[in-house]
C-alpha positions in Angstrom: -158.8 9.4 143.6 -159.5 10.9 140.1 -157.4 14.0 141.1 -154.4 11.8 142.0 -154.6 10.0 138.6 -154.6 13.4 136.8 -151.5 14.6 138.7 -149.7 11.3 138.0 -150.6 11.5 134.3 -149.4 15.1 134.2 -146.1 14.2 135.8 -145.6 11.4 133.3 -146.4 13.7 130.4 -143.9 16.3 131.7 -141.2 13.7 132.2 -141.8 12.3 128.6 -141.6 15.9 127.2 -138.3 16.6 129.0 -136.9 13.3 127.8 -137.8 14.1 124.2 -136.3 17.6 124.5 -133.1 16.1 126.0 -132.8 13.6 123.2 -133.4 16.2 120.6 -130.7 18.5 122.1 -128.3 15.6 122.2 -128.8 14.9 118.5 -128.3 18.6 117.6 -125.1 18.7 119.6 -123.8 15.6 117.9 -124.8 17.0 114.5 -122.9 20.2 115.2 -119.8 18.3 116.3 -119.8 15.7 113.5 -121.1 17.6 110.5 -118.2 20.1 110.2 -115.8 17.2 110.1 -117.5 15.9 107.0 -117.1 19.2 105.1 -114.1 20.0 102.8 -113.3 23.0 104.9 -109.5 23.1 104.5 -109.8 26.0 102.1 -111.3 28.4 104.5 -109.6 30.0 107.5 -111.5 32.7 109.3 -109.4 35.3 111.0 -111.4 37.7 113.2 -110.9 41.0 114.9 -109.0 42.5 112.0 -108.9 46.3 112.2 -109.6 48.2 109.0 -107.7 51.5 108.7 -110.2 54.2 107.7 -109.2 57.1 109.9 -107.2 59.9 108.3 -104.1 58.9 110.3 -103.2 55.5 111.5 -99.9 54.3 112.9 -97.9 51.4 111.5 -96.3 49.1 113.9 -93.5 48.3 111.5 -92.3 51.8 111.4 -91.8 53.6 114.6 -89.8 56.5 113.0 -92.3 57.4 110.3 -95.4 59.3 111.0 -98.9 57.8 111.2 -99.9 57.0 107.6 -102.7 58.8 105.9 -105.5 56.5 104.9 -106.9 56.5 101.4 -110.2 58.3 101.5 -111.7 59.5 98.2 -115.2 60.7 97.2 -115.5 57.6 95.1 -114.5 55.2 97.9 -116.7 56.7 100.6 -119.2 53.9 100.1 -120.4 51.3 102.6 -117.9 48.5 103.4 -119.8 46.0 101.3 -120.1 48.4 98.3 -116.4 49.1 98.5 -115.5 45.5 98.2 -118.0 44.8 95.4 -116.9 47.8 93.4 -113.2 48.0 94.0 -111.1 46.0 91.6 -107.7 46.8 93.0 -106.3 48.5 96.1 -102.9 49.8 96.1 -102.6 51.4 99.5 -101.8 54.9 98.2 -103.0 57.4 100.7 -105.5 60.1 99.9 -107.0 63.1 101.7 -110.6 64.1 102.0 -112.3 66.4 104.5 -114.5 64.8 107.0 -114.4 61.5 108.8 -115.3 58.0 107.7 -116.5 55.1 109.9 -114.1 52.6 111.2 -115.1 49.1 110.2 -114.2 46.8 113.1 -116.7 44.0 112.6 -115.2 42.6 109.4 -114.1 39.1 108.7 -110.9 38.2 106.8 -111.1 35.0 104.9 -107.9 33.4 103.5 -108.5 30.6 101.0 -107.0 28.5 98.3 -109.0 28.4 95.1 -107.5 26.6 92.2 -109.6 28.5 89.7 -107.8 31.7 90.7 -104.3 30.5 90.7 -102.0 32.4 88.3 -98.4 32.6 87.5 -96.2 35.4 88.8 -97.2 37.8 91.6 -100.8 37.7 90.3 -101.7 34.8 92.5 -104.7 35.6 94.6 -103.7 35.1 98.2 -106.8 36.0 100.1 -110.1 37.8 100.2 -111.9 40.1 102.6 -115.7 40.0 103.0 -118.3 41.6 105.1 -120.1 39.1 107.4 -123.0 38.9 105.0 -120.8 38.2 102.0 -118.9 35.6 103.9 -122.1 33.7 104.7 -123.2 33.9 101.1 -119.9 32.9 99.6 -118.6 30.1 101.8 -120.4 27.5 99.7 -119.3 29.0 96.4 -115.7 28.3 95.3 -115.9 30.8 92.3 -115.1 34.0 94.2 -115.2 37.2 92.2 -111.7 38.4 91.1 -112.7 41.9 92.2 -112.5 40.9 95.8 -109.4 42.4 97.5 -106.4 40.6 98.7 -105.0 40.4 102.3 -102.2 38.6 103.9 -98.6 38.5 105.0 -96.5 36.0 103.0 -93.0 34.8 103.1 -90.3 36.6 101.1 -89.3 33.5 99.3 -92.8 32.7 98.1 -93.2 36.2 96.6 -89.8 36.1 95.1 -90.5 32.8 93.3 -94.0 33.8 92.2 -93.0 37.2 90.9 -90.6 36.1 88.1 -92.2 36.6 84.7 -90.9 35.5 81.3 -91.5 38.8 79.5 -91.5 42.5 80.4 -94.6 43.0 78.2 -96.7 40.1 79.3 -100.3 41.0 79.9 -101.3 41.4 83.5 -105.1 41.3 83.9 -105.9 43.6 86.8 -109.3 42.0 87.2 -107.6 38.8 88.4 -105.3 40.3 90.9 -106.9 40.4 94.3 -105.6 43.4 96.2 -106.7 44.0 99.7 -108.5 47.4 99.8 -107.0 48.6 103.0 -103.4 47.4 102.3 -100.8 50.0 103.1 -98.9 49.8 99.9 -95.9 51.6 101.3 -95.3 49.4 104.3 -93.3 46.5 102.9 -89.9 45.3 101.9 -87.6 44.9 98.9 -87.3 41.3 97.5 -85.0 39.9 94.9 -86.7 39.6 91.5 -84.6 38.4 88.5 -87.3 39.4 86.1 -86.4 43.1 86.6 -85.9 45.6 85.2 -88.9 46.6 83.1 -86.7 47.7 80.3 -83.2 46.4 79.5 -80.1 48.4 80.5 -79.0 50.6 77.7 -82.2 50.3 75.8 -83.7 53.7 76.4 -82.1 56.8 74.8 -84.2 59.3 76.7 -82.5 58.8 80.1 -80.7 61.8 81.4 -77.0 61.1 81.2 -76.6 61.7 84.9 -79.1 58.9 85.6 -77.6 56.5 83.2 -75.3 54.6 85.5 -74.8 51.7 83.0 -73.6 54.2 80.3 -71.0 55.5 82.7 -69.5 52.1 83.6 -71.3 50.9 86.7 -70.1 47.3 86.8 -72.9 45.6 88.7 -76.6 45.1 87.8 -77.9 44.0 91.2 -79.5 47.4 91.9 -82.0 46.7 89.1 -83.1 43.3 90.5 -85.3 44.3 93.4 -89.1 44.5 93.6 -91.1 46.3 96.3 -93.4 43.9 98.1 -96.1 45.4 100.4 -96.6 43.4 103.6 -100.3 43.0 103.2 -101.0 42.6 99.5 -99.7 41.9 96.0 -99.6 44.5 93.3 -99.7 44.1 89.5 -96.6 44.3 87.4 -96.8 47.5 85.3 -98.2 46.5 81.9 -97.1 49.1 79.5 -99.6 48.2 76.7 -102.5 48.3 79.2 -101.3 51.6 80.6 -101.1 53.2 77.1 -104.5 51.9 76.1 -106.0 53.5 79.2 -104.1 56.7 78.5 -105.3 56.8 74.9 -106.1 60.4 73.9 -105.0 61.8 77.3 -102.1 63.5 79.1 -100.1 62.3 82.1 -98.0 65.2 83.6 -95.3 65.2 86.2 -94.8 68.6 87.9 -91.9 69.3 90.2 -88.2 69.0 90.7 -85.4 66.8 89.2 -86.7 63.8 91.3 -89.9 64.0 89.3 -87.8 64.2 86.2 -86.3 61.0 87.3 -89.8 59.5 87.6 -90.9 61.0 84.3 -88.0 59.6 82.3 -88.6 56.2 83.9 -92.2 56.2 82.7 -91.3 57.2 79.2 -88.8 54.3 79.0 -91.3 51.8 80.5 -94.0 52.7 78.0 -91.6 53.0 75.1 -90.5 49.4 75.6 -93.9 48.1 74.5 -93.9 50.1 71.2 -92.7 48.2 68.1 -91.7 51.3 66.1 -89.7 53.4 68.5 -89.7 56.3 66.1 -93.3 56.9 67.0 -92.3 57.9 70.5 -90.6 61.3 70.5 -90.3 64.6 72.4 -92.4 67.0 70.5 -89.8 69.8 70.2 -86.9 67.4 69.5 -85.1 68.2 72.8 -82.8 65.6 74.4 -81.9 67.6 77.5 -84.6 68.2 80.1 -82.9 70.2 82.9 -83.8 73.8 81.9 -87.0 75.5 83.0 -89.9 74.6 80.8 -92.4 72.0 79.8 -91.3 68.8 78.0 -93.7 66.4 76.3 -93.2 62.8 74.9 -95.8 61.9 72.4 -96.9 58.3 71.9 -98.2 58.5 68.3 -99.9 55.1 68.2 -102.1 56.1 71.2 -102.5 59.8 70.6 -101.3 60.5 74.2 -98.4 62.2 75.9 -96.3 61.9 79.0 -95.1 65.4 80.1 -92.8 67.0 82.6 -93.2 70.5 83.9 -90.2 72.0 85.7 -91.3 73.6 89.0 -88.9 72.7 91.8 -90.6 74.8 94.4 -94.1 74.6 92.9 -94.5 78.3 93.8 -93.1 81.2 91.7 -89.5 82.2 91.5 -89.4 85.9 91.3 -87.4 89.1 92.0 -87.8 92.1 94.2 -86.5 95.6 93.8 -85.3 96.9 97.1 -83.2 99.8 98.3 -80.0 98.0 97.6 -81.1 96.8 94.2 -82.9 93.8 92.7 -82.6 90.4 94.2 -84.2 87.0 93.7 -87.1 85.9 95.8 -89.6 83.1 96.1 -93.2 84.1 96.1 -94.8 81.8 98.7 -98.3 83.1 97.8 -98.2 82.5 94.0 -98.2 79.2 92.1 -95.5 78.7 89.5 -96.6 80.0 86.2 -95.8 76.7 84.4 -98.5 75.0 86.5 -101.2 76.3 84.3 -100.0 74.1 81.5 -101.2 71.0 83.3 -104.7 72.0 84.3 -106.4 70.0 81.5 -104.4 66.8 82.1 -106.1 63.6 83.1 -103.4 62.6 85.5 -101.0 64.9 87.4 -98.2 63.9 89.7 -96.8 66.7 91.9 -93.7 66.8 94.0 -91.5 69.3 95.8 -89.1 69.0 98.7 -85.5 68.6 97.7 -84.9 72.3 97.0 -86.3 73.3 100.3 -83.0 73.5 102.2 -81.3 76.5 103.8 -78.5 76.3 101.2 -80.8 76.5 98.2 -83.0 79.2 99.7 -80.3 81.8 100.7 -80.6 80.5 104.3 -84.1 82.1 104.4 -82.6 85.6 104.6 -84.5 88.1 102.4 -85.6 85.4 100.1 -89.2 84.5 100.9 -91.8 87.0 99.6 -95.6 87.3 100.2 -97.3 90.2 98.4 -94.9 93.2 98.7 -93.4 91.9 101.9 -90.0 90.1 101.9 -89.3 88.3 105.1 -86.0 89.4 106.6 -85.6 85.8 107.8 -87.9 82.8 107.7 -87.4 79.2 108.7 -87.5 76.8 105.8 -90.2 74.6 107.2 -92.5 77.6 107.8 -91.9 78.7 104.2 -92.5 75.2 102.9 -95.9 75.0 104.7 -96.9 78.4 103.2 -95.9 77.2 99.7 -97.7 74.0 100.0 -100.8 75.8 101.3 -100.6 77.9 98.1 -100.4 74.8 96.0 -103.3 73.2 97.8 -105.4 76.3 97.3 -104.5 76.3 93.6 -105.5 72.7 93.2 -108.8 73.2 95.0 -109.6 76.2 92.8 -108.3 75.2 89.4 -108.4 71.4 89.0 -111.6 69.6 88.1 -111.1 66.4 90.1 -114.1 64.8 88.3 -111.8 64.7 85.3 -108.3 64.9 86.6 -106.7 62.6 89.1 -104.1 64.4 91.3 -101.2 62.7 93.1 -98.6 64.1 95.4 -95.4 62.0 95.5 -93.6 62.1 98.9 -90.0 62.8 99.7 -87.3 60.5 98.3 -84.5 59.8 100.7 -80.8 60.6 100.0 -77.8 58.5 101.3 -74.8 60.8 101.5 -72.1 59.4 103.8 -69.3 61.6 105.2 -70.8 64.8 103.9 -73.6 66.3 101.8 -74.0 66.7 98.1 -71.8 69.8 98.1 -69.3 68.7 100.8 -67.9 65.3 99.7 -70.8 63.0 100.6 -70.4 59.5 99.1 -72.4 56.4 98.4 -70.4 54.6 95.7 -69.4 51.7 97.9 -73.0 50.6 98.5 -74.0 47.5 96.7 -77.2 46.2 98.4 -80.3 47.6 100.1 -80.6 48.2 103.8 -82.1 45.2 105.5 -81.9 46.3 109.1 -84.5 48.9 109.9 -82.5 50.3 112.7 -80.3 51.9 110.1 -83.1 53.8 108.4 -83.3 57.6 108.7 -85.8 59.7 110.7 -88.9 60.6 108.8 -88.5 64.0 107.2 -90.3 66.9 108.9 -91.2 68.3 105.5 -93.4 65.3 104.8 -95.3 65.8 108.1 -96.0 69.3 106.9 -97.1 68.1 103.5 -99.5 65.5 105.1 -101.0 68.2 107.4 -101.6 70.5 104.5 -103.2 67.9 102.2 -105.5 66.7 105.0 -107.1 70.1 104.9 -107.8 70.1 101.2 -111.3 69.9 99.7 -110.0 68.1 96.6 -109.1 64.4 96.7 -105.3 64.1 96.4 -103.7 60.7 96.4 -100.5 60.7 98.5 -97.7 58.4 97.3 -95.6 58.0 100.4 -92.4 56.6 98.9 -90.1 58.0 101.7 -89.6 54.7 103.6 -89.3 52.4 100.5 -86.5 54.7 99.1 -84.7 54.8 102.5 -83.8 51.1 102.1 -82.1 51.7 98.7 -78.8 53.2 99.5 -77.3 51.0 96.7 -79.3 52.5 93.8 -78.0 56.1 93.4 -75.8 57.2 90.5 -72.9 58.1 92.9 -69.7 58.3 90.9 -71.5 56.9 87.8 -73.4 60.1 87.1 -70.7 61.0 84.5 -67.5 59.9 82.9 -65.0 61.3 85.3 -62.0 63.2 84.0 -60.7 64.8 87.1 -60.3 64.0 90.8 -62.8 66.7 91.7 -65.5 64.9 89.6 -64.7 61.7 91.4 -65.3 63.4 94.7 -68.6 64.9 93.5 -71.2 62.1 93.9 -75.0 62.0 93.4 -76.6 60.1 96.3 -79.9 61.8 95.8 -81.2 60.9 92.4 -81.6 57.3 91.1 -80.0 55.2 88.4 -82.4 54.2 85.6 -83.5 51.5 85.3 -84.0 51.6 89.0 -86.1 52.8 92.0 -88.3 55.3 90.1 -89.6 52.4 88.0 -91.2 51.1 91.2 -92.8 54.5 91.9 -94.5 54.2 88.5 -95.6 50.7 89.2 -97.3 52.1 92.3 -98.8 54.8 90.3 -100.2 52.3 87.8 -101.7 50.2 90.7 -103.1 53.4 92.3 -105.0 54.4 89.1 -106.5 50.9 88.8 -107.7 50.9 92.4 -109.3 54.3 92.1 -111.1 53.1 89.0 -112.0 56.5 87.5 -112.7 57.0 83.8 -110.6 54.7 81.6 -109.1 53.1 84.7 -112.2 51.2 85.6 -111.7 47.4 85.4 -112.8 45.9 82.1 
């Protein structure tokens, strides 16, 4: 009888325990369902399964004709994911090369939010942030997010167009308050109308090459100056000339390459000059006003004790001559760097380019033109020669540039838009008045840039790759065309420039991307204040 009572008591106790556990579980479930509804969570939207692009090559779905992009991987950015986000103030999507592999971060969380404390005018509005899982847990209760966190997001064209308009070309842009998504592909985007452009007024800069000065030669429209490049995944800062010069104080920025880099160099000189009160304190140190001949040109900004230089080296390797049985003839030494390159070794920033001269027409069709050592190739394909030359350049950079001090950039190929012929056979572009909006009309990605990417990937030095090929492909409207000169004959009317760019114009955007790149890398004086 006593045993039966103990069993009954045990069953009652077990039943009571289960009842208590069930009630507790029910309360927890109700709590979890009701509590989130009480929180002001409208400012947080979690988007999971976002893939970070860390591999050396990653394809872009928006561009099926271009090659897989080369991800930005520098010594300074090979940190953990959390350290990257804490330390990086800006990401600009420029693509860099570094030997070795980096880990792919698949388990990240993208958080898009609206924080009134971070709202700013213009394109500086912070659209979103990206956190590691740990940072997300720590910060969801804190509305004061760090301005160093990087931006992510795809936003409507109209929104960016409205936000981007600024009242002054010299207004201060604080890079600390621009959230740029660290893995944003800066060169995957679109052109949007921006009436605040250009960065310097038409006719205001006397240092523009006459063949680039479309306004001077009577181009009637100004629409080609009113476009801004908008990356699909982030916002970038407007180039602040005063900030750029302050960071460049006591230093040298050098462009090395062909006439397209001269286009970019003159653009930068004009952008920076616009912020200087006394324009006489900006001058070319030798007094030259023409910059086409072989040599080194240097604009000094006296107030900042700095210079912006251009070294003419269209092939990057050495133009030479060879004495053969039938006399002396010109050659291109694929195994030797251009002598002028030595003048830029001590610069703090170098922007290299080469590509437009690498055609069969400009290289004697590869017949007895390319030389290595004492051997002149009877015939050599231009792409093979281009690879050899870039390999020489890459070796020279690895051996001669101290990348702890000097930041090296390689600017990619700028697309041309000749219709009905080429530059020397009646090609035209003077009737183009707006960018290309339909991607099906874009050109195939240049094979030369695939070669360049393969060479740079093998380098030991970090080189930042500015892949401007696609963004220039859209801009068939912005070439000098017939406005490269004041025409006095029918032959001059038929000779159009659909390769270079009007200034102000597209090269200003290249320099804006360079500015953003330097801020993202954060080396030396380019660290966020």
